[in-house]
C-alpha positions, -999 to +999 in steps of 0.1 A: -475-504-867-445-481-880-411-494-888-382-468-892-350-464-905-318-480-897-306-448-878-338-442-858-335-480-851-297-474-841-307-437-817-338-460-805-316-495-797-291-470-775-325-454-758-333-488-752-306-499-738-304-474-715-338-475-701-333-513-695-304-506-673-329-485-649-357-513-653-325-540-638-318-517-608-362-518-600-361-557-601-375-555-634-362-574-673-362-553-700-351-565-735-350-549-767-368-559-798-360-545-831-392-559-847-424-572-836-412-607-851-383-610-826-401-596-798-429-628-808-399-649-812-383-644-774-414-643-753-420-682-774-387-692-758-400-686-729-430-701-727-435-738-723-463-763-740-501-758-720-492-726-704-524-704-698-521-674-713-544-635-705-540-603-717-556-570-708-572-547-734-540-541-753-540-529-792-506-542-790-508-571-778-526-576-811-507-552-837-473-570-828-487-601-838-482-616-805-522-626-796-525-647-832-493-667-834-503-678-798-539-684-807-526-702-838-498-722-820-527-744-805-507-756-771-515-725-747-549-721-728-559-688-740-581-673-711-600-646-731-625-625-713-642-617-740-657-651-739-674-649-705-710-640-713-731-643-680-721-628-642-711-662-630-689-672-660-673-637-661-662-644-624-649-676-633-627-659-659-615-638-639-602-662-613-588-682-640-569-649-651-557-645-616-537-674-613-525-671-653-492-681-659-488-654-685-503-619-686-500-600-718-503-559-714-487-525-728-479-498-705-496-463-719-461-452-711-425-458-701-403-433-691-361-430-692-361-438-656-376-474-661-409-463-648-441-479-661-471-456-663-509-467-667-540-453-665-571-474-663-610-472-658-621-506-647-586-514-641-585-553-651-548-549-663-537-527-635-546-553-614-527-581-631-500-563-636-497-555-598-507-588-585-514-622-594-509-640-632-471-658-625-455-637-653-460-602-668-448-596-702-448-558-714-450-553-749-440-514-756-431-498-789-408-467-784-434-443-798-445-446-759-411-435-741-410-400-720-386-380-698-408-386-667-439-390-651-454-359-657-448-363-692-464-396-690-496-387-677-499-357-702-487-381-732-516-405-717-541-379-715-537-359-744-526-390-770-539-423-754-572-413-738-593-395-763-581-428-793-593-451-766-618-431-759-627-434-797-622-472-801-643-481-771-671-452-775-666-444-740-688-410-746-658-392-719-655-358-728-617-367-744-638-394-766-665-365-775-640-336-779-608-348-783-599-331-752-593-345-715-613-324-690-600-349-663-638-361-659-660-381-635-682-397-664-700-426-661-676-443-681-646-424-671-612-441-682-588-424-657-601-442-625-568-449-615-533-443-625-504-467-615-469-456-615-449-491-616-413-480-599-402-518-584-407-552-587-405-572-555-409-607-571-374-614-594-381-621-632-424-616-627-418-585-648-405-583-682-408-553-705-400-556-743-386-526-761-395-529-791-381-510-825-416-501-833-448-475-832-473-497-816-503-486-800-518-456-785 
């Protein structure tokens, strides 16, 4: 997590404001948070005691302090897929997560036109973004802003995938060599490319652009 100077933050805020306007045209809520703490405070104002919470494999969710804050609160039902050990437990956990009150994730990239771009392997994260949980909160550091979808895919394959491959020990070419080869390896992380350009459901997807560098 990297904070920036007031000059950079002022520029980022202008960029974020422009993206938020585009998101509103796509029936997606957009919000600006100058810091991670501001983002956490904003989200807490939306939530109610007893709400169920789940999340994808997001470094941003951890880095910004959202996960720790919600867990420490004690008032939420935290649905962590890592807690499910057996196939039966995993199936029950998936069923619970698909009906969660809140799903937290980041985006691999967001375009200036207000499109969310994600690449996934098992596609747990993309599945819950597309359908299921009542509310989806997408936490995005300003380092993930790109010009368009093509630039988003390029960013993901050249920056995010090699780092995630290393983190997850995926043994994919990008993890081994640091270079994407558009592979079909057994643990391929790029099975699905999802571009979210509109939401039919008003208020379901909320994007928070945070004035920090977060995640990959």
